[in-house]
Backbone as JSON Lines, residues from 0, in Angstrom:
{"i":0,"aa":"M","n":[-4.79,-11.22,-15.88],"ca":[-3.66,-11.29,-14.95],"c":[-4.19,-11.82,-13.62]}
{"i":1,"aa":"S","n":[-3.85,-13.02,-13.25],"ca":[-4.31,-13.59,-12.0],"c":[-3.32,-13.31,-10.88]}
{"i":2,"aa":"S","n":[-3.81,-13.38,-9.64],"ca":[-2.94,-13.07,-8.51],"c":[-1.83,-14.08,-8.35]}
{"i":3,"aa":"S","n":[-2.11,-15.36,-8.64],"ca":[-1.09,-16.37,-8.41],"c":[0.04,-16.32,-9.44]}
{"i":4,"aa":"S","n":[-0.25,-15.81,-10.63],"ca":[0.79,-15.77,-11.66],"c":[1.52,-14.43,-11.69]}
{"i":5,"aa":"S","n":[1.13,-13.51,-10.87],"ca":[1.76,-12.19,-10.82],"c":[2.77,-12.13,-9.7]}
{"i":6,"aa":"S","n":[3.76,-11.26,-9.88],"ca":[4.7,-10.96,-8.79],"c":[4.42,-9.55,-8.31]}
{"i":7,"aa":"Y","n":[4.67,-9.32,-7.03],"ca":[4.35,-8.04,-6.41],"c":[5.54,-7.52,-5.62]}
{"i":8,"aa":"K","n":[5.74,-6.22,-5.71],"ca":[6.76,-5.55,-4.9],"c":[6.12,-4.31,-4.3]}
{"i":9,"aa":"L","n":[5.98,-4.3,-2.98],"ca":[5.44,-3.14,-2.27],"c":[6.62,-2.31,-1.78]}
{"i":10,"aa":"I","n":[6.61,-1.03,-2.12],"ca":[7.73,-0.14,-1.78],"c":[7.22,0.91,-0.81]}
{"i":11,"aa":"Y","n":[7.87,0.97,0.35],"ca":[7.52,1.97,1.35],"c":[8.72,2.16,2.27]}
{"i":12,"aa":"F","n":[8.55,2.92,3.32],"ca":[9.6,3.14,4.3],"c":[9.66,1.99,5.3]}
{"i":13,"aa":"A","n":[10.74,1.93,6.05],"ca":[10.92,0.92,7.1],"c":[10.09,1.32,8.31]}
{"i":14,"aa":"G","n":[8.81,1.15,8.19],"ca":[7.87,1.46,9.25],"c":[6.49,1.03,8.8]}
{"i":15,"aa":"R","n":[5.52,1.16,9.65],"ca":[4.17,0.71,9.3],"c":[3.49,1.73,8.41]}
{"i":16,"aa":"G","n":[3.03,2.81,8.96],"ca":[2.44,3.91,8.2],"c":[1.48,3.49,7.11]}
{"i":17,"aa":"L","n":[1.58,4.15,5.97],"ca":[0.64,3.97,4.88],"c":[0.82,2.67,4.12]}
{"i":18,"aa":"G","n":[1.87,1.92,4.39],"ca":[2.08,0.65,3.72],"c":[1.54,-0.55,4.48]}
{"i":19,"aa":"E","n":[1.18,-0.35,5.73],"ca":[0.85,-1.5,6.58],"c":[-0.43,-2.22,6.17]}
{"i":20,"aa":"T","n":[-1.45,-1.5,5.78],"ca":[-2.7,-2.16,5.38],"c":[-2.46,-3.05,4.17]}
{"i":21,"aa":"S","n":[-1.67,-2.59,3.21],"ca":[-1.35,-3.43,2.05],"c":[-0.59,-4.67,2.47]}
{"i":22,"aa":"R","n":[0.34,-4.54,3.39],"ca":[1.07,-5.7,3.89],"c":[0.11,-6.71,4.53]}
{"i":23,"aa":"M","n":[-0.85,-6.2,5.29],"ca":[-1.82,-7.08,5.93],"c":[-2.7,-7.78,4.89]}
{"i":24,"aa":"L","n":[-3.07,-7.08,3.83],"ca":[-3.87,-7.71,2.78],"c":[-3.09,-8.84,2.11]}
{"i":25,"aa":"F","n":[-1.82,-8.63,1.83],"ca":[-1.0,-9.7,1.27],"c":[-0.97,-10.91,2.2]}
{"i":26,"aa":"K","n":[-0.75,-10.65,3.48],"ca":[-0.66,-11.74,4.46],"c":[-1.99,-12.47,4.58]}
{"i":27,"aa":"A","n":[-3.09,-11.72,4.66],"ca":[-4.41,-12.34,4.78],"c":[-4.73,-13.21,3.57]}
{"i":28,"aa":"A","n":[-4.26,-12.81,2.4],"ca":[-4.5,-13.56,1.17],"c":[-3.52,-14.73,1.01]}
{"i":29,"aa":"G","n":[-2.49,-14.77,1.85],"ca":[-1.47,-15.81,1.7],"c":[-0.64,-15.63,0.43]}
{"i":30,"aa":"Q","n":[-0.54,-14.39,-0.01],"ca":[0.16,-14.07,-1.26],"c":[1.59,-13.61,-0.96]}
{"i":31,"aa":"D","n":[2.56,-14.24,-1.61],"ca":[3.95,-13.79,-1.48],"c":[4.12,-12.43,-2.15]}
{"i":32,"aa":"F","n":[5.0,-11.62,-1.6],"ca":[5.32,-10.32,-2.19],"c":[6.67,-9.88,-1.66]}
{"i":33,"aa":"E","n":[7.32,-9.02,-2.42],"ca":[8.57,-8.43,-1.95],"c":[8.2,-7.17,-1.17]}
{"i":34,"aa":"D","n":[8.67,-7.1,0.05],"ca":[8.36,-5.97,0.94],"c":[9.61,-5.1,1.02]}
{"i":35,"aa":"Y","n":[9.77,-4.2,0.04],"ca":[10.95,-3.34,0.01],"c":[10.72,-2.14,0.91]}
{"i":36,"aa":"R","n":[11.64,-1.93,1.83],"ca":[11.5,-0.84,2.79],"c":[12.73,0.06,2.74]}
{"i":37,"aa":"Y","n":[12.51,1.32,2.36],"ca":[13.59,2.29,2.39],"c":[13.98,2.55,3.84]}
{"i":38,"aa":"P","n":[15.28,2.57,4.15],"ca":[15.72,2.87,5.51],"c":[15.28,4.27,5.93]}
{"i":39,"aa":"L","n":[14.93,4.37,7.19],"ca":[14.44,5.63,7.74],"c":[14.97,5.75,9.16]}
{"i":40,"aa":"T","n":[15.7,6.82,9.44],"ca":[16.19,7.07,10.79],"c":[15.79,8.48,11.2]}
{"i":41,"aa":"I","n":[15.76,8.68,12.49],"ca":[15.44,10.0,13.03],"c":[16.62,10.46,13.86]}
{"i":42,"aa":"K","n":[17.11,11.65,13.54],"ca":[18.23,12.23,14.28],"c":[17.9,13.69,14.56]}
{"i":43,"aa":"D","n":[17.97,14.07,15.81],"ca":[17.67,15.43,16.23],"c":[16.3,15.89,15.72]}
{"i":44,"aa":"G","n":[15.33,14.98,15.77],"ca":[13.97,15.31,15.36],"c":[13.75,15.39,13.86]}
{"i":45,"aa":"Q","n":[14.74,15.04,13.07],"ca":[14.62,15.1,11.61],"c":[14.68,13.69,11.03]}
{"i":46,"aa":"Y","n":[13.85,13.46,10.02],"ca":[13.9,12.19,9.3],"c":[15.09,12.19,8.35]}
{"i":47,"aa":"L","n":[15.89,11.14,8.41],"ca":[17.01,10.98,7.5],"c":[16.7,9.78,6.6]}
{"i":48,"aa":"R","n":[16.69,10.01,5.32],"ca":[16.35,8.97,4.35],"c":[17.09,9.19,3.03]}
{"i":49,"aa":"P","n":[18.41,9.12,3.05],"ca":[19.2,9.44,1.86],"c":[18.9,8.55,0.66]}
{"i":50,"aa":"E","n":[18.63,7.25,0.9],"ca":[18.33,6.36,-0.23],"c":[17.03,6.79,-0.92]}
{"i":51,"aa":"W","n":[16.02,7.12,-0.11],"ca":[14.76,7.58,-0.68],"c":[14.95,8.9,-1.41]}
{"i":52,"aa":"D","n":[15.66,9.82,-0.83],"ca":[15.89,11.12,-1.47],"c":[16.56,10.94,-2.83]}
{"i":53,"aa":"A","n":[17.45,9.96,-2.95],"ca":[18.14,9.71,-4.22],"c":[17.22,9.05,-5.25]}
{"i":54,"aa":"D","n":[16.24,8.27,-4.79],"ca":[15.39,7.49,-5.7],"c":[14.03,8.1,-6.0]}
{"i":55,"aa":"K","n":[13.57,9.03,-5.19],"ca":[12.16,9.42,-5.29],"c":[11.73,9.97,-6.64]}
{"i":56,"aa":"S","n":[12.62,10.53,-7.4],"ca":[12.23,11.08,-8.7],"c":[11.8,10.0,-9.69]}
{"i":57,"aa":"K","n":[12.12,8.74,-9.42],"ca":[11.72,7.69,-10.35],"c":[10.3,7.17,-10.08]}
{"i":58,"aa":"Y","n":[9.65,7.67,-9.03],"ca":[8.29,7.24,-8.69],"c":[7.28,8.32,-9.04]}
{"i":59,"aa":"I","n":[6.12,7.87,-9.51],"ca":[5.05,8.81,-9.83],"c":[4.7,9.61,-8.57]}
{"i":60,"aa":"Y","n":[4.5,10.87,-8.73],"ca":[4.19,11.81,-7.64],"c":[5.33,11.96,-6.64]}
{"i":61,"aa":"E","n":[6.44,11.26,-6.84],"ca":[7.57,11.27,-5.91],"c":[7.13,10.92,-4.49]}
{"i":62,"aa":"K","n":[6.21,9.96,-4.41],"ca":[5.67,9.54,-3.12],"c":[5.55,8.02,-3.08]}
{"i":63,"aa":"I","n":[5.56,7.48,-1.88],"ca":[5.32,6.07,-1.67],"c":[4.27,5.93,-0.57]}
{"i":64,"aa":"P","n":[3.54,4.83,-0.51],"ca":[3.82,3.54,-1.09],"c":[3.5,3.47,-2.59]}
{"i":65,"aa":"V","n":[4.19,2.52,-3.22],"ca":[3.98,2.18,-4.62],"c":[3.97,0.66,-4.7]}
{"i":66,"aa":"L","n":[3.09,0.12,-5.53],"ca":[3.05,-1.31,-5.78],"c":[3.47,-1.57,-7.22]}
{"i":67,"aa":"E","n":[4.53,-2.35,-7.38],"ca":[4.97,-2.77,-8.71],"c":[4.47,-4.2,-8.94]}
{"i":68,"aa":"I","n":[3.87,-4.42,-10.09],"ca":[3.33,-5.73,-10.44],"c":[4.09,-6.26,-11.64]}
{"i":69,"aa":"D","n":[4.48,-7.52,-11.55],"ca":[5.19,-8.2,-12.64],"c":[6.44,-7.44,-13.07]}
{"i":70,"aa":"G","n":[7.29,-7.14,-12.09],"ca":[8.57,-6.51,-12.39],"c":[8.47,-5.08,-12.85]}
{"i":71,"aa":"G","n":[7.39,-4.39,-12.48],"ca":[7.22,-2.99,-12.87],"c":[6.42,-2.82,-14.15]}
{"i":72,"aa":"K","n":[5.91,-3.9,-14.71],"ca":[5.07,-3.8,-15.91],"c":[3.85,-2.93,-15.63]}
{"i":73,"aa":"H","n":[3.34,-3.05,-14.4],"ca":[2.23,-2.21,-13.94],"c":[2.65,-1.59,-12.62]}
{"i":74,"aa":"V","n":[2.34,-0.33,-12.41],"ca":[2.69,0.38,-11.18],"c":[1.46,1.11,-10.67]}
{"i":75,"aa":"I","n":[1.17,0.91,-9.39],"ca":[0.04,1.59,-8.76],"c":[0.59,2.44,-7.62]}
{"i":76,"aa":"A","n":[0.23,3.7,-7.62],"ca":[0.62,4.63,-6.56],"c":[-0.58,4.93,-5.68]}
{"i":77,"aa":"Q","n":[-0.32,5.5,-4.54],"ca":[-1.32,5.94,-3.58],"c":[-1.84,4.75,-2.75]}
{"i":78,"aa":"S","n":[-1.73,4.87,-1.45],"ca":[-2.04,3.76,-0.55],"c":[-3.45,3.23,-0.71]}
{"i":79,"aa":"K","n":[-4.44,4.09,-0.81],"ca":[-5.83,3.63,-0.9],"c":[-6.11,2.95,-2.23]}
{"i":80,"aa":"A","n":[-5.51,3.41,-3.31],"ca":[-5.67,2.74,-4.61],"c":[-5.03,1.35,-4.56]}
{"i":81,"aa":"I","n":[-3.88,1.24,-3.92],"ca":[-3.21,-0.05,-3.78],"c":[-4.09,-1.0,-2.96]}
{"i":82,"aa":"E","n":[-4.62,-0.51,-1.86],"ca":[-5.45,-1.34,-0.99],"c":[-6.7,-1.84,-1.72]}
{"i":83,"aa":"R","n":[-7.36,-0.97,-2.46],"ca":[-8.56,-1.38,-3.22],"c":[-8.19,-2.4,-4.28]}
{"i":84,"aa":"F","n":[-7.09,-2.18,-4.97],"ca":[-6.63,-3.13,-5.98],"c":[-6.4,-4.5,-5.35]}
{"i":85,"aa":"L","n":[-5.66,-4.54,-4.24],"ca":[-5.35,-5.82,-3.6],"c":[-6.61,-6.5,-3.09]}
{"i":86,"aa":"A","n":[-7.5,-5.74,-2.48],"ca":[-8.74,-6.33,-1.98],"c":[-9.54,-6.96,-3.12]}
{"i":87,"aa":"R","n":[-9.62,-6.28,-4.25],"ca":[-10.33,-6.83,-5.4],"c":[-9.57,-8.04,-5.96]}
{"i":88,"aa":"R","n":[-8.27,-7.91,-6.09],"ca":[-7.44,-8.98,-6.65],"c":[-7.56,-10.26,-5.83]}
{"i":89,"aa":"F","n":[-7.65,-10.12,-4.5],"ca":[-7.66,-11.27,-3.61],"c":[-9.08,-11.63,-3.15]}
{"i":90,"aa":"N","n":[-10.08,-11.15,-3.88],"ca":[-11.49,-11.5,-3.61],"c":[-11.93,-11.15,-2.19]}
{"i":91,"aa":"M","n":[-11.56,-9.95,-1.76],"ca":[-11.94,-9.49,-0.43],"c":[-12.95,-8.35,-0.48]}
{"i":92,"aa":"L","n":[-13.59,-8.16,-1.62],"ca":[-14.56,-7.08,-1.77],"c":[-15.99,-7.59,-1.9]}
{"i":93,"aa":"G","n":[-16.27,-8.72,-1.28],"ca":[-17.62,-9.27,-1.31],"c":[-17.89,-10.06,-2.58]}
{"i":94,"aa":"S","n":[-19.08,-10.65,-2.61],"ca":[-19.43,-11.5,-3.75],"c":[-20.4,-10.82,-4.71]}
{"i":95,"aa":"N","n":[-20.82,-9.58,-4.38],"ca":[-21.71,-8.85,-5.29],"c":[-21.53,-7.35,-5.06]}
{"i":96,"aa":"D","n":[-22.23,-6.56,-5.87],"ca":[-22.07,-5.1,-5.79],"c":[-22.52,-4.52,-4.46]}
{"i":97,"aa":"I","n":[-23.55,-5.09,-3.86],"ca":[-24.05,-4.58,-2.57],"c":[-22.99,-4.82,-1.48]}
{"i":98,"aa":"E","n":[-22.46,-6.02,-1.42],"ca":[-21.41,-6.31,-0.44],"c":[-20.19,-5.41,-0.68]}
{"i":99,"aa":"A","n":[-19.83,-5.21,-1.93],"ca":[-18.69,-4.34,-2.24],"c":[-18.95,-2.91,-1.77]}
{"i":100,"aa":"A","n":[-20.18,-2.44,-1.93],"ca":[-20.52,-1.09,-1.49],"c":[-20.46,-0.97,0.03]}
{"i":101,"aa":"V","n":[-20.96,-1.97,0.74],"ca":[-20.91,-1.96,2.2],"c":[-19.46,-2.0,2.69]}
{"i":102,"aa":"I","n":[-18.65,-2.85,2.08],"ca":[-17.23,-2.9,2.43],"c":[-16.57,-1.56,2.14]}
{"i":103,"aa":"G","n":[-16.88,-0.96,0.99],"ca":[-16.33,0.35,0.64],"c":[-16.74,1.42,1.62]}
{"i":104,"aa":"K","n":[-18.0,1.41,2.03],"ca":[-18.48,2.38,3.02],"c":[-17.71,2.24,4.33]}
{"i":105,"aa":"N","n":[-17.55,1.0,4.78],"ca":[-16.81,0.78,6.03],"c":[-15.36,1.19,5.89]}
{"i":106,"aa":"F","n":[-14.78,0.89,4.76],"ca":[-13.39,1.27,4.49],"c":[-13.23,2.79,4.58]}
{"i":107,"aa":"F","n":[-14.09,3.52,3.88],"ca":[-13.96,4.97,3.86],"c":[-14.35,5.6,5.18]}
{"i":108,"aa":"S","n":[-15.27,4.99,5.93],"ca":[-15.6,5.5,7.26],"c":[-14.38,5.38,8.17]}
{"i":109,"aa":"F","n":[-13.72,4.23,8.12],"ca":[-12.51,4.03,8.92],"c":[-11.42,5.02,8.5]}
{"i":110,"aa":"F","n":[-11.28,5.21,7.2],"ca":[-10.3,6.15,6.67],"c":[-10.56,7.57,7.2]}
{"i":111,"aa":"C","n":[-11.82,7.99,7.2],"ca":[-12.17,9.33,7.69],"c":[-11.89,9.46,9.19]}
{"i":112,"aa":"I","n":[-12.19,8.43,9.95],"ca":[-11.91,8.46,11.39],"c":[-10.41,8.58,11.62]}
{"i":113,"aa":"N","n":[-9.62,7.8,10.88],"ca":[-8.16,7.88,11.03],"c":[-7.66,9.27,10.7]}
{"i":114,"aa":"K","n":[-8.18,9.86,9.63],"ca":[-7.77,11.22,9.26],"c":[-8.14,12.23,10.36]}
{"i":115,"aa":"F","n":[-9.33,12.04,10.92],"ca":[-9.81,12.98,11.95],"c":[-8.93,12.94,13.19]}
{"i":116,"aa":"V","n":[-8.55,11.74,13.62],"ca":[-7.75,11.62,14.84],"c":[-6.27,11.48,14.53]}
{"i":117,"aa":"N","n":[-5.91,11.53,13.22],"ca":[-4.51,11.52,12.79],"c":[-3.76,10.28,13.27]}
{"i":118,"aa":"I","n":[-4.39,9.11,13.12],"ca":[-3.76,7.87,13.55],"c":[-2.76,7.37,12.51]}
{"i":119,"aa":"S","n":[-3.14,7.35,11.23],"ca":[-2.36,6.64,10.23],"c":[-1.25,7.46,9.59]}
{"i":120,"aa":"E","n":[-1.14,8.72,9.9],"ca":[-0.08,9.51,9.27],"c":[0.75,10.25,10.29]}
């Protein structure tokens, strides 16, 4: 399954959050994708997302982001799994195992820093 012959649909909320890195990977690769965003509003300090609430049971773990490949033939859940898949698919994980390990180390170091300072969630 090559990247150019596959279709992609990234499903997340209408905001950056956990879907933004995947969006950036698509853009950096010059790869077309459907960017489906569930509407999200805030009223009186509460998130309102009726469309998501109605649909969430059809997604694994009832969480997003989710990446559907080739019309849902393949589905990947969890933001970091999606990001690793896209990076590998678009040849962004280096040209050998050592480069891939260094990229992975940097990726997970950044992830840990974000978790520590609560930037991405």
